[in-house]
C-alpha positions as CSV (number, residue, x, y, z in Angstrom):
1,M,30.0,-53.2,-12.8
2,K,27.5,-54.2,-10.1
3,N,29.3,-52.0,-7.5
4,I,29.1,-49.0,-9.9
5,I,25.4,-49.5,-10.4
6,I,24.9,-49.8,-6.6
7,A,27.0,-46.7,-6.0
8,F,25.0,-44.8,-8.7
9,G,21.8,-45.9,-7.1
10,I,22.9,-44.7,-3.7
11,L,24.0,-41.4,-5.2
12,V,20.7,-40.9,-7.0
13,T,18.8,-41.7,-3.8
14,V,20.8,-39.3,-1.7
15,A,20.5,-36.5,-4.4
16,C,16.7,-37.1,-4.7
17,S,16.2,-37.1,-0.9
18,H,18.3,-33.9,-0.5
19,A,16.2,-32.2,-3.3
20,F,13.0,-33.4,-1.7
21,A,14.0,-32.2,1.8
22,S,15.0,-28.9,0.4
23,D,11.6,-28.1,-0.8
24,E,10.7,-26.4,2.4
25,Y,10.8,-22.6,2.6
26,R,11.4,-20.5,5.8
27,L,10.3,-16.9,6.0
28,D,13.0,-14.3,5.9
29,K,11.7,-11.9,8.6
30,K,14.2,-9.2,7.7
31,L,13.1,-9.0,4.0
32,S,9.4,-9.6,4.7
33,S,6.8,-6.9,5.5
34,I,3.2,-6.6,6.3
35,S,1.7,-3.1,6.2
36,F,-1.7,-1.6,6.8
37,S,-3.1,1.9,7.4
38,T,-5.3,3.5,10.0
39,I,-7.8,5.9,8.5
40,K,-8.9,8.8,10.8
41,N,-11.1,11.8,10.2
42,Q,-12.2,10.1,6.9
43,Y,-9.2,11.4,4.9
44,V,-6.1,11.1,7.0
45,I,-4.1,7.9,6.4
46,E,-1.5,6.8,8.8
47,P,0.8,3.9,7.7
48,A,1.7,1.1,10.0
49,S,3.4,-2.3,9.9
50,I,3.6,-5.5,11.8
51,Q,6.6,-7.8,11.9
52,P,6.1,-11.4,11.0
53,A,7.3,-13.6,13.9
54,A,7.7,-16.9,12.0
55,G,6.7,-18.5,8.8
56,V,7.1,-21.7,6.9
57,L,6.0,-23.0,3.5
58,S,6.2,-26.8,3.5
59,E,6.9,-29.1,0.6
60,D,3.2,-30.0,0.3
61,G,2.2,-26.3,0.0
62,R,1.0,-25.7,3.6
63,L,1.7,-22.1,4.6
64,S,1.9,-21.2,8.3
65,L,2.6,-17.7,9.4
66,S,2.6,-16.0,12.8
67,L,2.5,-12.3,13.6
68,D,3.2,-10.7,17.0
69,I,0.7,-7.9,17.7
70,T,3.2,-6.2,20.0
71,T,5.4,-5.4,17.0
72,I,3.0,-2.9,15.4
73,K,5.0,0.1,14.3
74,T,3.4,3.4,13.2
75,G,6.3,5.8,13.8
76,V,4.7,7.1,17.0
77,S,5.4,5.0,20.1
78,I,2.2,5.9,22.0
79,R,0.1,5.0,19.0
80,D,1.9,1.7,18.7
81,T,1.1,0.9,22.4
82,R,-2.5,2.0,22.1
83,L,-3.1,-0.1,19.0
84,S,-1.4,-3.1,20.5
85,E,-2.8,-2.9,24.0
86,L,-6.1,-1.1,23.8
87,Y,-7.4,-2.0,20.3
88,F,-6.1,-5.5,19.8
89,E,-5.8,-6.4,23.5
90,S,-2.4,-8.0,23.0
91,A,-2.3,-9.3,26.6
92,L,-5.2,-11.6,25.7
93,F,-4.6,-12.1,22.0
94,P,-0.8,-11.6,21.3
95,K,-0.6,-13.4,18.0
96,V,-2.3,-13.4,14.6
97,N,-2.1,-16.9,13.0
98,I,-2.3,-17.4,9.3
99,V,-2.7,-20.8,7.5
100,A,-3.2,-21.5,3.8
101,N,-2.8,-24.5,1.5
102,L,-1.1,-23.5,-1.8
103,D,-1.2,-25.5,-5.0
104,R,2.4,-26.7,-5.4
105,A,2.4,-25.4,-9.0
106,L,2.4,-21.9,-7.6
107,F,5.9,-22.2,-6.3
108,T,7.4,-24.6,-8.8
109,T,6.6,-22.8,-12.1
110,G,7.2,-19.2,-13.2
111,A,5.8,-16.0,-11.8
112,Q,2.0,-15.8,-11.7
113,H,-1.0,-14.2,-10.2
114,A,-3.4,-16.1,-8.0
115,I,-6.2,-15.6,-5.5
116,I,-5.4,-17.5,-2.3
117,P,-7.9,-18.4,0.4
118,V,-6.2,-17.8,3.7
119,D,-7.4,-18.7,7.2
120,V,-6.7,-15.8,9.5
121,E,-7.1,-16.1,13.3
122,L,-7.2,-12.7,14.9
123,Y,-8.6,-11.7,18.3
124,G,-9.6,-15.4,18.8
125,V,-11.8,-15.5,15.7
126,K,-10.9,-17.4,12.6
127,K,-12.0,-16.2,9.2
128,T,-11.1,-17.2,5.6
129,L,-10.0,-14.2,3.5
130,R,-9.1,-14.2,-0.2
131,F,-5.8,-12.5,-1.0
132,P,-4.9,-11.5,-4.6
133,V,-1.1,-12.3,-4.8
134,T,1.7,-12.3,-7.2
135,I,4.1,-15.3,-6.6
136,I,7.6,-15.3,-7.9
137,P,9.6,-18.5,-7.4
138,T,13.4,-18.5,-8.0
139,E,16.1,-21.0,-7.4
140,H,16.6,-20.1,-3.8
141,Y,13.6,-17.8,-2.9
142,L,9.9,-17.6,-3.2
143,I,8.4,-14.1,-3.1
144,A,4.6,-13.6,-2.5
145,S,3.1,-10.1,-2.5
146,T,-0.4,-8.7,-2.6
147,S,-1.3,-7.5,-6.0
148,S,-3.8,-5.2,-4.5
149,P,-4.8,-4.2,-0.9
150,V,-7.2,-6.4,1.0
151,M,-9.7,-4.6,3.2
152,I,-9.9,-6.0,6.7
153,S,-12.8,-5.1,9.0
154,A,-12.6,-5.2,12.8
155,K,-16.2,-6.4,12.9
156,D,-15.2,-9.6,10.9
157,F,-13.0,-10.6,13.8
158,G,-15.2,-9.6,16.7
159,I,-13.0,-6.7,17.8
160,P,-15.4,-4.7,20.0
161,S,-16.4,-1.3,18.8
162,E,-15.7,-0.1,22.3
163,N,-12.0,-0.7,21.7
164,L,-12.1,1.6,18.7
165,A,-14.1,4.2,20.7
166,T,-11.5,4.2,23.5
167,L,-8.7,4.6,21.0
168,A,-10.6,7.5,19.3
169,K,-11.3,9.2,22.6
170,L,-7.6,9.0,23.7
171,A,-6.6,10.5,20.3
172,G,-8.7,13.6,20.9
173,G,-12.2,12.4,20.0
174,I,-11.5,11.8,16.3
175,T,-13.2,9.3,14.1
176,I,-11.3,6.2,13.2
177,S,-12.4,3.7,10.5
178,D,-12.9,0.1,11.6
179,K,-11.6,-1.0,8.2
180,T,-8.0,-1.0,7.0
181,P,-6.3,-1.8,3.8
182,L,-3.6,-4.5,4.2
183,N,-0.6,-5.3,1.9
184,F,2.2,-7.8,2.4
185,N,5.5,-8.8,0.8
186,L,6.7,-12.1,2.0
187,V,10.1,-13.5,1.1
188,F,10.8,-17.2,1.8
189,I,14.2,-18.9,1.6
190,K,14.5,-22.4,0.3
191,K,16.0,-24.7,2.8
């Protein structure tokens, strides 16, 4: 009987440690997307996206996400290059780093809405933004999507207005907004 109790104790310990270790989530880069739009001549909206490079959501609720500026895609290769190299100066600032601390209840209970404070480091400047999100946890995945666009301003991150002026001049002297709406759909796989 004593051996059965010991064996049961070991089994429970192994099962619990496996469940505890599996509470980490890794970003599925293929299923995740981050999109924004450039707005030119006040009314023309051009969609764009940036590919997440890496992301992890730890068991304690710490979210860490990295974006590679050189992966900007607009559907026009010269525009991609100009945004990356001239506007964001990807040679100097190649990454966007994102960190947040989530209440564990957000990914252990059913679907819900929340406003999440997120530290975003872009162009060497860190700023806390508040993202309205819908979070849907499942047995093997956690999906987090913006429930409405978040307006991002270049001025908030110290991107020089000269960068935008250069971009506008190369595009034919058009006006380009220094603000952009941003949306995301992030899919994390439970490990």
